[in-house]
BALO-241136 format. One record per atom (N, C-alpha, C): atom name; x, y, z. Coordinates in steps of 0.05 Angstrom, whole numbers, plus 32768, in hexadecimal, padded with zeros to 4 digits. Each point is the difference from the previous one (the first is absolute). Example, Ala and Ser with C-alpha at 12.3 -4.5 7.8 and 13.67 -1.06 7.14 Angstrom:
% residues 2
N | 8108 | 7F8E | 809C .
CA | 7FEE | 8018 | 8000 .
C | 8012 | 8018 | 8000 .
N | 7FF9 | 8015 | 7FF2 .
CA | 8010 | 8018 | 8001 .
C | 7FF1 | 8016 | 800E .
END
This chain:
% residues 176
N | 8011 | 7FE8 | 7FFD .
CA | 7FEC | 801A | 8005 .
C | 8015 | 8013 | 7FF9 .
N | 7FF9 | 801B | 7FFB .
CA | 800C | 8017 | 7FFB .
C | 8001 | 800A | 801E .
N | 8013 | 800E | 8003 .
CA | 8006 | 8014 | 8016 .
C | 7FF1 | 8019 | 7FF8 .
N | 7FE8 | 8004 | 8014 .
CA | 7FFB | 8025 | 7FF7 .
C | 8019 | 800F | 8005 .
N | 800B | 7FFF | 801A .
CA | 8017 | 8011 | 8005 .
C | 8014 | 8003 | 7FEF .
N | 8005 | 7FE8 | 7FEF .
CA | 8018 | 7FFD | 7FEB .
C | 7FFA | 8014 | 7FEA .
N | 7FDE | 7FFB | 7FFA .
CA | 7FF6 | 8014 | 7FE3 .
C | 8006 | 801B | 800C .
N | 7FF7 | 800A | 8014 .
CA | 7FF5 | 8019 | 800A .
C | 8027 | 800E | 7FF8 .
N | 800C | 7FF2 | 800E .
CA | 8020 | 8007 | 8005 .
C | 8003 | 8000 | 7FE6 .
N | 7FFC | 7FF1 | 7FF1 .
CA | 8008 | 8000 | 7FDE .
C | 7FFB | 8019 | 7FF5 .
N | 7FE7 | 800A | 8004 .
CA | 7FF3 | 8016 | 7FF0 .
C | 8003 | 801C | 8014 .
N | 7FFD | 7FFE | 8019 .
CA | 7FF9 | 8012 | 800D .
C | 8019 | 8017 | 8002 .
N | 7FFF | 801A | 8009 .
CA | 8013 | 8013 | 8005 .
C | 800A | 8014 | 7FED .
N | 7FF5 | 8006 | 7FEB .
CA | 8006 | 800E | 7FF1 .
C | 7FEA | 8010 | 7FF2 .
N | 800E | 801D | 7FFE .
CA | 7FE5 | 8013 | 7FF1 .
C | 7FF9 | 8011 | 801C .
N | 7FF5 | 8017 | 7FFA .
CA | 7FEF | 8012 | 8016 .
C | 7FE8 | 8001 | 7FF9 .
N | 7FF3 | 7FF1 | 7FFC .
CA | 7FE1 | 7FFA | 800C .
C | 7FEF | 800D | 7FED .
N | 800C | 800E | 7FEC .
CA | 7FEE | 8012 | 7FF2 .
C | 7FFC | 7FFB | 7FDF .
N | 800C | 7FE1 | 7FF9 .
CA | 8008 | 7FF6 | 7FE6 .
C | 7FE4 | 8006 | 7FF1 .
N | 7FEF | 7FF5 | 8014 .
CA | 7FE2 | 7FFB | 7FF1 .
C | 7FF2 | 801C | 7FF5 .
N | 8003 | 8014 | 800F .
CA | 7FF5 | 8017 | 7FFA .
C | 8013 | 800F | 7FEB .
N | 8011 | 7FFA | 8000 .
CA | 8011 | 800E | 7FE6 .
C | 7FF9 | 7FEE | 7FE6 .
N | 7FFC | 7FEA | 7FFF .
CA | 7FFA | 7FEA | 7FEF .
C | 7FDF | 8011 | 7FF3 .
N | 7FF0 | 7FFB | 8013 .
CA | 7FEA | 8012 | 7FFC .
C | 7FFD | 801C | 7FF5 .
N | 800E | 8011 | 8002 .
CA | 8009 | 8012 | 7FFB .
C | 8007 | 8003 | 7FDE .
N | 800F | 7FE8 | 7FF5 .
CA | 800D | 7FFF | 7FEC .
C | 7FE9 | 7FF5 | 7FF0 .
N | 7FF3 | 7FEF | 800A .
CA | 7FED | 7FF5 | 7FEE .
C | 7FE7 | 8017 | 7FF9 .
N | 7FFE | 8013 | 8013 .
CA | 7FE7 | 8013 | 7FFA .
C | 800C | 8010 | 7FE9 .
N | 8019 | 8007 | 8006 .
CA | 8011 | 800E | 7FE6 .
C | 8002 | 7FFA | 7FE4 .
N | 8001 | 7FDD | 8001 .
CA | 7FFC | 7FF5 | 7FE8 .
C | 7FE5 | 8000 | 7FFA .
N | 7FF3 | 7FFE | 800C .
CA | 7FDE | 7FFF | 7FF4 .
C | 7FF2 | 8019 | 800B .
N | 8001 | 8014 | 7FF5 .
CA | 7FED | 801C | 800C .
C | 7FE7 | 7FF9 | 7FFB .
N | 7FF0 | 8005 | 8012 .
CA | 7FE3 | 7FFF | 7FF8 .
C | 7FF8 | 7FE3 | 800C .
N | 800F | 7FF4 | 800A .
CA | 7FFB | 7FE7 | 8009 .
C | 800C | 7FE6 | 7FEA .
N | 800B | 8008 | 7FF0 .
CA | 8007 | 7FF3 | 7FE7 .
C | 7FE7 | 7FFA | 7FEC .
N | 7FF0 | 8008 | 7FFB .
CA | 7FEB | 8001 | 7FF2 .
C | 8006 | 800F | 7FE6 .
N | 7FF5 | 7FF3 | 7FE8 .
CA | 8004 | 8013 | 7FEB .
C | 7FE8 | 7FFF | 7FEF .
N | 8000 | 8012 | 7FEB .
CA | 7FEA | 8005 | 7FF8 .
C | 8006 | 8005 | 7FE0 .
N | 7FF6 | 7FFD | 7FEA .
CA | 7FFF | 7FFD | 7FED .
C | 7FF8 | 7FE1 | 7FF0 .
N | 8008 | 8002 | 7FDE .
CA | 8007 | 7FE4 | 7FF4 .
C | 800E | 7FED | 800E .
N | 8015 | 800B | 8006 .
CA | 8019 | 7FEC | 800D .
C | 7FF7 | 7FF0 | 8017 .
N | 7FF4 | 800F | 8013 .
CA | 8000 | 7FF6 | 8016 .
C | 7FEE | 7FE3 | 8001 .
N | 7FEF | 7FF9 | 7FF5 .
CA | 7FF4 | 7FE1 | 8000 .
C | 8018 | 7FEE | 7FF4 .
N | 8014 | 800A | 7FEF .
CA | 8013 | 7FEC | 7FF6 .
C | 8014 | 7FFE | 801B .
N | 8005 | 8014 | 800E .
CA | 8018 | 8006 | 8016 .
C | 7FEE | 7FEC | 8012 .
N | 7FE7 | 8003 | 800A .
CA | 7FFA | 7FF1 | 8015 .
C | 7FFA | 7FDC | 7FF8 .
N | 7FFD | 7FFB | 7FEA .
CA | 8000 | 7FE9 | 7FF1 .
C | 8016 | 7FF3 | 8002 .
N | 801A | 8012 | 7FFC .
CA | 8019 | 7FF7 | 8005 .
C | 8007 | 7FF5 | 8017 .
N | 7FFB | 8015 | 8014 .
CA | 8009 | 7FFC | 801E .
C | 7FEB | 7FE7 | 800C .
N | 7FE5 | 8000 | 7FF8 .
CA | 7FF6 | 7FE8 | 8009 .
C | 8012 | 7FE4 | 7FF6 .
N | 8004 | 7FFC | 7FE7 .
CA | 8015 | 7FEC | 7FF6 .
C | 8015 | 7FFA | 800C .
N | 800A | 800F | 8009 .
CA | 801D | 8002 | 800D .
C | 7FFB | 7FFA | 801C .
N | 7FEA | 8003 | 800B .
CA | 7FF8 | 7FFF | 801D .
C | 7FF8 | 7FDC | 8003 .
N | 7FF7 | 7FF9 | 7FED .
CA | 7FF8 | 7FE4 | 7FFC .
C | 8019 | 7FF4 | 7FF5 .
N | 8011 | 8008 | 7FF6 .
CA | 801B | 7FF0 | 8001 .
C | 8011 | 7FFD | 8014 .
N | 7FFE | 8017 | 8011 .
CA | 8009 | 8000 | 801D .
C | 7FF5 | 7FE9 | 800B .
N | 7FE8 | 800A | 8007 .
CA | 7FEE | 7FE5 | 800F .
C | 800E | 7FEA | 7FFB .
N | 7FFE | 7FF4 | 7FE0 .
CA | 8007 | 7FE6 | 7FFC .
C | 801A | 7FF7 | 800A .
N | 8018 | 8017 | 8003 .
CA | 801A | 7FF7 | 8006 .
C | 7FFA | 7FFD | 8023 .
N | 7FF0 | 800E | 8012 .
CA | 7FFF | 8000 | 8019 .
C | 7FEF | 7FE9 | 800F .
N | 7FEC | 7FFD | 7FF2 .
CA | 7FE6 | 7FE3 | 8009 .
C | 8013 | 7FE8 | 8009 .
N | 800E | 7FFA | 7FEC .
CA | 800B | 7FE4 | 800C .
C | 8019 | 8000 | 8016 .
N | 8004 | 8019 | 8010 .
CA | 8015 | 7FFC | 8012 .
C | 7FF4 | 7FF0 | 8016 .
N | 8014 | 7FF1 | 8009 .
CA | 7FEF | 7FE9 | 801A .
C | 7FFD | 8016 | 8018 .
N | 7FEF | 7FFD | 8015 .
CA | 8005 | 8007 | 8019 .
C | 8013 | 7FF2 | 800F .
N | 8015 | 800D | 8013 .
CA | 8015 | 7FFC | 800B .
C | 7FF4 | 7FE6 | 8017 .
N | 7FEF | 7FF7 | 8002 .
CA | 7FF9 | 7FF0 | 801B .
C | 7FE8 | 7FF1 | 7FF7 .
N | 7FF1 | 8003 | 7FE6 .
CA | 7FEF | 7FEA | 8000 .
C | 8005 | 7FF9 | 7FDC .
N | 7FF9 | 7FEC | 7FF6 .
CA | 8004 | 7FF3 | 7FEA .
C | 7FF4 | 8014 | 7FE5 .
N | 7FEC | 8010 | 800B .
CA | 7FEE | 8011 | 7FE9 .
C | 8010 | 800E | 7FFC .
N | 7FF7 | 800F | 7FE6 .
CA | 8005 | 801A | 7FF0 .
C | 7FF3 | 8018 | 8010 .
N | 8011 | 8013 | 7FFB .
CA | 7FF1 | 801F | 8010 .
C | 7FE3 | 8000 | 7FF0 .
N | 7FF7 | 7FFB | 7FE4 .
CA | 7FEE | 8000 | 7FF2 .
C | 7FE6 | 7FF1 | 8010 .
N | 800A | 7FE9 | 8006 .
CA | 7FEB | 7FEC | 8012 .
C | 7FF4 | 800F | 801E .
N | 8017 | 800A | 800E .
CA | 7FFF | 800A | 8015 .
C | 7FF0 | 8020 | 7FFB .
N | 7FFE | 8008 | 7FEE .
CA | 7FF9 | 801B | 7FFC .
C | 8014 | 8014 | 8009 .
N | 8010 | 7FF6 | 7FFB .
CA | 8017 | 801C | 800D .
C | 8004 | 8010 | 7FEB .
N | 8000 | 7FF6 | 7FEA .
CA | 8006 | 800F | 7FE6 .
C | 7FDB | 8001 | 7FEF .
N | 7FFE | 8012 | 7FF2 .
CA | 7FE7 | 7FFE | 7FEE .
C | 800A | 8016 | 7FEA .
N | 7FE8 | 7FF3 | 7FE4 .
CA | 8011 | 801A | 7FEF .
C | 7FF4 | 801A | 8008 .
N | 7FEF | 8004 | 8011 .
CA | 7FF7 | 8019 | 8006 .
C | 801E | 8007 | 800D .
N | 8009 | 7FF1 | 8012 .
CA | 801C | 8015 | 800F .
C | 8019 | 8000 | 7FEF .
N | 7FFF | 8006 | 7FDF .
CA | 8011 | 8005 | 7FFA .
C | 7FF7 | 801C | 7FEE .
N | 8015 | 8012 | 7FFB .
CA | 7FF9 | 8013 | 7FF1 .
C | 8019 | 800F | 7FEE .
N | 7FFE | 8003 | 7FE7 .
CA | 8012 | 8004 | 7FEE .
C | 8003 | 801D | 7FF4 .
N | 800D | 8010 | 8006 .
CA | 7FFB | 801B | 7FEF .
C | 8021 | 8008 | 7FEF .
N | 7FF8 | 8007 | 7FEB .
CA | 8015 | 800B | 7FED .
C | 800A | 801E | 8007 .
N | 801A | 7FFE | 800B .
CA | 800C | 8018 | 800C .
C | 8009 | 800B | 7FE6 .
N | 8014 | 7FF5 | 7FF6 .
CA | 800B | 800A | 7FDE .
C | 7FFD | 7FEF | 7FEC .
N | 8004 | 800E | 7FEB .
CA | 8001 | 7FE5 | 7FE8 .
C | 8012 | 7FE2 | 800C .
N | 7FF1 | 7FEF | 7FFE .
CA | 8009 | 7FEB | 800D .
C | 800E | 7FFE | 8014 .
N | 7FF9 | 8009 | 8013 .
CA | 8000 | 7FFE | 801C .
C | 7FE8 | 8001 | 8012 .
N | 8001 | 7FEF | 8014 .
CA | 7FE5 | 7FFB | 800E .
C | 8002 | 8003 | 801F .
N | 7FEF | 8006 | 800A .
CA | 7FF5 | 7FFD | 8020 .
C | 7FFB | 7FF1 | 8008 .
N | 8003 | 7FE3 | 8010 .
CA | 7FF7 | 7FF0 | 8004 .
C | 7FF8 | 7FFB | 801E .
N | 7FEA | 8005 | 8008 .
CA | 7FF6 | 8002 | 801E .
C | 7FF4 | 7FDF | 8009 .
N | 8006 | 7FF7 | 8012 .
CA | 7FED | 7FED | 800C .
C | 8000 | 7FFF | 801F .
N | 7FE1 | 7FFF | 8002 .
CA | 7FFD | 8004 | 8017 .
C | 7FEF | 7FE3 | 800A .
N | 8016 | 7FED | 8011 .
CA | 7FF3 | 7FE3 | 800D .
C | 7FF5 | 8007 | 801E .
N | 7FF1 | 7FE5 | 7FF8 .
CA | 7FF3 | 8000 | 801D .
C | 800A | 7FE3 | 8010 .
N | 8010 | 8003 | 8018 .
CA | 8008 | 7FEF | 8013 .
C | 7FE4 | 7FED | 8005 .
N | 8003 | 7FE7 | 800B .
CA | 7FEB | 7FEF | 8008 .
C | 7FEC | 8006 | 8015 .
N | 8013 | 8010 | 8010 .
CA | 7FF7 | 8008 | 801E .
C | 8018 | 8017 | 8002 .
N | 7FF6 | 800F | 8013 .
CA | 8005 | 801D | 800A .
C | 801C | 7FFE | 800F .
N | 800A | 7FE9 | 800C .
CA | 8012 | 7FFF | 8007 .
C | 8017 | 7FF0 | 7FF7 .
N | 7FFF | 7FF3 | 7FE3 .
CA | 800F | 7FF4 | 7FF2 .
C | 801B | 8003 | 8008 .
N | 8010 | 7FEC | 8006 .
CA | 8020 | 8007 | 8007 .
C | 800B | 7FFE | 7FE3 .
N | 7FF9 | 7FF8 | 7FEB .
CA | 8010 | 7FF8 | 7FE8 .
C | 7FF6 | 8017 | 7FEA .
N | 7FF1 | 8016 | 800B .
CA | 7FF5 | 8015 | 7FEB .
C | 801E | 800C | 7FF6 .
N | 8010 | 8005 | 800D .
CA | 8019 | 8008 | 7FF0 .
C | 800A | 7FF3 | 7FED .
N | 8004 | 7FDF | 8008 .
CA | 800E | 7FEC | 7FEC .
C | 7FEF | 8000 | 7FE6 .
N | 7FE3 | 8002 | 8005 .
CA | 7FEB | 7FFD | 7FE5 .
C | 800A | 8016 | 7FF2 .
N | 8006 | 801C | 800A .
CA | 8003 | 801D | 7FF5 .
C | 801A | 7FF5 | 7FEE .
N | 8013 | 7FF6 | 800F .
CA | 801B | 8000 | 7FF7 .
C | 7FFE | 7FE2 | 7FE3 .
N | 7FF1 | 7FED | 8006 .
CA | 7FF7 | 7FF5 | 7FE9 .
C | 7FF3 | 800F | 7FEB .
N | 7FF3 | 8010 | 8002 .
CA | 7FF0 | 800C | 7FEF .
C | 8011 | 8011 | 7FEA .
N | 8012 | 800E | 8012 .
CA | 8014 | 8012 | 7FF2 .
C | 8013 | 7FF4 | 7FF3 .
N | 8013 | 7FE8 | 8007 .
CA | 800C | 7FF3 | 7FF1 .
C | 7FF7 | 7FEE | 7FE6 .
N | 7FE3 | 7FF4 | 8003 .
CA | 7FF9 | 7FFA | 7FEA .
C | 7FFA | 8011 | 7FE7 .
N | 7FF5 | 8019 | 8007 .
CA | 7FFB | 8010 | 7FEC .
C | 801A | 8017 | 7FF9 .
N | 801B | 7FF7 | 8011 .
CA | 8012 | 8012 | 7FF5 .
C | 8010 | 7FEA | 7FEB .
N | 7FFC | 7FE6 | 8002 .
CA | 800C | 7FEB | 7FEF .
C | 7FEA | 7FFC | 7FE3 .
N | 7FE3 | 8005 | 8008 .
CA | 7FF1 | 7FF2 | 7FE9 .
C | 7FF5 | 8016 | 7FEB .
N | 7FFC | 801E | 800D .
CA | 7FF6 | 8015 | 7FF4 .
C | 8011 | 7FFD | 7FE7 .
N | 7FEF | 8004 | 7FE6 .
CA | 800F | 8003 | 7FE4 .
C | 8000 | 8019 | 7FFA .
N | 7FF4 | 801C | 800C .
CA | 8001 | 8018 | 7FFC .
C | 800E | 8010 | 8017 .
N | 8010 | 8015 | 7FF6 .
CA | 800A | 8015 | 8017 .
C | 7FE8 | 8007 | 8012 .
N | 800A | 7FFF | 8013 .
CA | 7FE8 | 8007 | 8017 .
C | 8014 | 8010 | 8020 .
N | 7FEA | 8008 | 800B .
CA | 800B | 8009 | 801F .
C | 7FE4 | 7FEF | 800F .
N | 800E | 7FF8 | 8019 .
CA | 7FEF | 7FE9 | 8005 .
C | 7FFB | 8008 | 8026 .
N | 7FDD | 8005 | 7FFF .
CA | 8000 | 8005 | 801E .
C | 7FEC | 7FF0 | 800A .
N | 8009 | 7FF8 | 8016 .
CA | 7FF1 | 7FE2 | 800D .
C | 7FFE | 800F | 801F .
N | 7FDE | 7FFA | 8001 .
CA | 7FF3 | 8006 | 8017 .
C | 7FEB | 7FE8 | 8010 .
N | 8001 | 8005 | 801D .
CA | 7FE7 | 7FEE | 800B .
C | 7FEC | 8011 | 8000 .
N | 7FE6 | 7FF5 | 7FF6 .
CA | 7FE9 | 8009 | 7FFF .
C | 7FF8 | 8016 | 8019 .
N | 7FF8 | 8015 | 7FFF .
CA | 7FFC | 8012 | 8019 .
C | 7FEC | 7FF5 | 800C .
N | 800C | 7FFB | 8020 .
CA | 7FEC | 7FF9 | 8016 .
C | 8003 | 7FDD | 8004 .
N | 8011 | 7FF8 | 7FEA .
CA | 8004 | 7FDE | 7FFE .
C | 8012 | 7FFA | 8019 .
N | 800F | 800A | 8006 .
CA | 8018 | 7FFE | 800D .
C | 8005 | 800C | 801B .
N | 8007 | 7FF8 | 8013 .
CA | 800A | 8010 | 801A .
C | 8017 | 800E | 7FFE .
N | 8013 | 7FFB | 7FF2 .
CA | 8017 | 800B | 7FFB .
C | 8005 | 8004 | 7FE7 .
N | 7FEA | 800A | 7FEA .
CA | 8004 | 8006 | 7FE6 .
C | 800D | 8016 | 7FFC .
N | 8004 | 8017 | 8011 .
CA | 8014 | 8016 | 7FF7 .
C | 8020 | 7FF5 | 7FFF .
N | 8003 | 7FF0 | 8012 .
CA | 801D | 7FF9 | 8008 .
C | 8000 | 7FED | 7FE9 .
N | 7FF7 | 7FF0 | 7FFC .
CA | 8001 | 7FE7 | 7FE7 .
C | 8006 | 800E | 7FDA .
N | 7FED | 8014 | 8009 .
CA | 8004 | 8010 | 7FE1 .
C | 8011 | 800C | 7FFE .
N | 8011 | 800E | 8017 .
CA | 801E | 800B | 7FFC .
C | 8011 | 7FEB | 7FF1 .
N | 7FFE | 7FEF | 8013 .
CA | 8013 | 7FE2 | 8001 .
C | 8002 | 7FF4 | 7FE4 .
N | 7FEB | 7FFA | 7FF0 .
CA | 7FFA | 7FF3 | 7FE8 .
C | 8002 | 801A | 7FE8 .
N | 7FFF | 8018 | 8009 .
CA | 800C | 8011 | 7FE9 .
C | 801A | 8011 | 8001 .
N | 800B | 7FF6 | 8010 .
CA | 8021 | 8008 | 8002 .
C | 800D | 7FF3 | 7FF9 .
N | 8014 | 8008 | 7FE6 .
CA | 8012 | 7FEB | 7FF4 .
C | 8013 | 7FFA | 8013 .
N | 800C | 8012 | 800C .
CA | 801C | 7FF2 | 800F .
C | 7FF3 | 7FEF | 800E .
N | 7FE9 | 8004 | 8016 .
CA | 7FFB | 7FE4 | 800D .
C | 7FF5 | 7FE1 | 7FF2 .
N | 7FF4 | 8007 | 7FEA .
CA | 7FF9 | 7FE5 | 7FED .
C | 801C | 7FF6 | 7FFC .
N | 8012 | 8010 | 7FF3 .
CA | 8019 | 7FF9 | 8000 .
C | 8010 | 7FF1 | 8010 .
N | 8001 | 8004 | 8013 .
CA | 8008 | 7FF9 | 8022 .
C | 7FF0 | 7FE2 | 8001 .
N | 7FE5 | 8004 | 7FFF .
CA | 7FF5 | 7FE6 | 8002 .
C | 8006 | 7FEC | 7FF6 .
N | 8005 | 8001 | 7FE5 .
CA | 8008 | 7FEE | 7FE4 .
C | 801D | 7FF8 | 8008 .
N | 8010 | 800A | 800E .
CA | 8016 | 7FFD | 8003 .
C | 8005 | 7FEA | 8019 .
N | 7FE7 | 7FFD | 8010 .
CA | 7FFF | 7FEB | 8011 .
C | 7FF8 | 7FE5 | 7FF5 .
N | 8013 | 7FED | 8007 .
CA | 7FFE | 7FE7 | 7FED .
C | 7FE4 | 7FF6 | 8007 .
N | 7FFA | 7FFA | 8019 .
CA | 7FE5 | 7FFA | 800E .
C | 7FEC | 8007 | 7FEF .
N | 7FFF | 801D | 8006 .
CA | 7FE5 | 8010 | 7FF3 .
C | 8003 | 8002 | 7FE0 .
N | 8018 | 7FFF | 7FF0 .
CA | 7FF8 | 7FF9 | 7FE8 .
C | 7FF9 | 7FE3 | 7FF0 .
N | 8005 | 7FEC | 8012 .
CA | 7FF3 | 7FE3 | 7FFE .
C | 7FE5 | 7FFF | 7FFF .
N | 7FF7 | 8013 | 8012 .
CA | 7FE4 | 7FFC | 8008 .
C | 7FF0 | 800B | 7FE6 .
N | 800A | 801E | 7FFC .
CA | 7FFC | 800E | 7FEB .
C | 7FFE | 7FF1 | 7FE2 .
N | 800E | 7FF3 | 8001 .
CA | 800A | 7FE8 | 7FE1 .
C | 7FE8 | 7FF2 | 7FFD .
N | 7FF9 | 7FEE | 801D .
CA | 7FF1 | 7FED | 7FFF .
C | 7FDC | 8010 | 7FFB .
N | 8000 | 800E | 8008 .
CA | 7FE4 | 8011 | 7FFC .
C | 7FFC | 800D | 7FE8 .
N | 8016 | 800C | 7FE9 .
CA | 7FF6 | 8006 | 7FED .
C | 8009 | 7FED | 7FE9 .
N | 8008 | 7FE4 | 8006 .
CA | 8009 | 7FF2 | 7FEB .
C | 7FE2 | 7FF7 | 7FFA .
N | 8003 | 7FFE | 7FE0 .
CA | 7FE8 | 7FFF | 7FEF .
C | 7FF1 | 7FE0 | 8004 .
N | 7FE7 | 7FF9 | 8004 .
CA | 7FFA | 7FE6 | 8003 .
C | 8005 | 7FF9 | 7FE2 .
N | 8000 | 7FDC | 8002 .
CA | 8000 | 7FEF | 7FEA .
C | 7FF1 | 8006 | 7FEE .
END
């Protein structure tokens, strides 16, 4: 069984606590007016974004839960509606995932977020910026976990740990 303390030590200890607010401000700047577009191109853009979102969902739905023999899709940790994709520049996309742990005190929520990030970094065929969050109100420590899974240095440190790396590899392995 994975030690929760080991996971927290690998992911904790960096950042000033304001990364999420900074990212939200960047997203607002990238999508003035809430990202809504008008005109003849808007339907095409929305359709392309939805197609990309389904592509992302197809990648993450097969990730296995670290404790159970089920996939994240089977446990309703991820759903099609939890994935949003918006074009930020030509051929560059902002991918946002909001996942819901099975219980509000899930000890492996950080590990699930790490698995989502690693699989998408490896498998997405288009240029992207990735934001992963726990659904609002779905976890008792969601703010801390959101900071950890969106901090590149913490993710890199976690993946240097051979025990964590092995667990992540088992979770993201494609089924036969």
